[in-house]
C-alpha positions in Angstrom: -8.9 -21.9 6.1 -5.3 -21.9 4.8 -2.8 -19.5 6.5 -1.0 -17.2 4.4 1.7 -14.8 5.1 0.7 -11.3 3.8 3.3 -8.7 3.5 3.0 -6.0 6.2 2.3 -3.2 3.7 -0.7 -5.2 2.3 -1.8 -6.0 5.8 -1.6 -2.3 6.6 -3.5 -1.2 3.6 -6.4 -3.7 4.2 -6.5 -2.4 7.8 -6.5 1.1 6.6 -9.2 0.1 4.0 -11.3 -1.4 6.6 -11.1 1.5 9.1 -11.7 4.0 6.4 -14.8 2.4 5.2 -16.2 2.2 8.5 -15.4 6.0 9.0 -16.9 6.8 5.9 -20.1 4.7 6.6 -20.3 6.3 10.0 -19.9 9.8 8.7 -22.5 9.2 6.0 -25.2 8.2 8.4 -25.0 11.7 9.9 -25.5 13.3 6.5 -29.0 14.6 5.1 -30.8 11.9 3.2 -30.2 13.5 0.0 -27.2 15.2 -1.4 -29.1 17.8 -3.0 -31.9 19.8 -1.4 -35.3 17.8 -1.8 -38.9 18.5 -0.9 -40.3 15.9 1.8 -42.9 13.6 0.9 -45.8 11.3 2.4 -46.8 8.3 0.6 -50.2 6.9 0.8 -51.2 4.5 3.8 -50.0 0.9 3.6 -52.4 -1.8 3.0 -53.4 -3.7 6.1 -51.4 -1.2 8.2 -51.7 2.3 9.9 -48.0 2.9 8.3 -47.7 5.9 6.3 -44.2 6.2 4.8 -42.7 9.6 4.7 -39.4 11.8 4.5 -38.7 15.2 5.9 -37.1 17.8 3.4 -33.4 17.6 3.0 -31.4 20.8 2.9 -28.8 18.8 0.9 -25.1 18.5 1.8 -23.2 21.5 2.7 -19.9 22.2 0.8 -17.8 20.8 3.7 -19.9 17.9 4.0 -19.5 17.1 0.4 -15.8 17.7 0.6 -15.3 15.4 3.4 -17.5 12.5 1.7 -15.4 13.1 -1.6 -11.9 12.9 0.7 -13.2 9.4 2.1 -14.2 8.3 -1.2 -10.7 9.2 -3.0 -8.9 7.5 -0.2 -11.2 4.6 -0.4 -10.3 4.3 -4.2 -6.6 4.8 -3.4 -6.5 2.0 -0.7 -8.6 -0.4 -2.8 -6.4 0.1 -5.6 -3.1 -0.5 -3.4 -4.8 -3.7 -1.8 -6.1 -5.0 -5.5 -2.9 -4.6 -7.2 -0.4 -5.3 -4.7 2.3 -7.7 -6.3 1.5 -10.7 -3.6 -1.3 -11.6 -5.6 0.9 -12.6 -8.4 2.2 -15.4 -6.3 -1.2 -17.1 -6.3 -3.8 -18.4 -8.8 -7.1 -20.0 -8.9 -8.8 -20.9 -5.7 -5.7 -20.2 -3.7 -6.0 -16.6 -4.7 -9.9 -16.5 -3.9 -9.1 -18.0 -0.5 -6.1 -15.5 0.2 -8.1 -12.5 -0.5 -10.9 -13.7 1.7 -8.1 -14.5 4.4 -6.7 -10.9 4.0 -10.3 -9.5 4.9 -10.1 -11.1 8.2 -5.9 -10.9 8.7 -6.4 -8.0 11.1 -8.7 -10.0 13.7 -7.4 -11.7 16.9 -6.9 -15.3 16.2 -8.8 -17.6 18.6 -7.0 -20.3 20.3 -8.7 -23.8 19.7 -9.3 -25.8 22.9 -7.2 -29.0 22.9 
């Protein structure tokens, strides 16, 4: 993959986007399965199996949980916009632009030394 010299502010925004997305996803996994209070349910037994799908009732999100998730989503939108509209992208076009956007997603990863 070609090497690109990304501006530091673009690299910083991409890393912050990556970290914020990971934090948001980790937080979302701790939340109830439904944002609104919902009754639980149990479905019919599956064919050729004893498995019976079900969900416990969801209390819904608290105001604090909903607000924290909203903060994460606003930050993700802000960072995504910063990355996608950065002036650096105007210096590239066509396949180079696609390759550079892909390379940026991995720019924070350590570079592996190739064996000689």
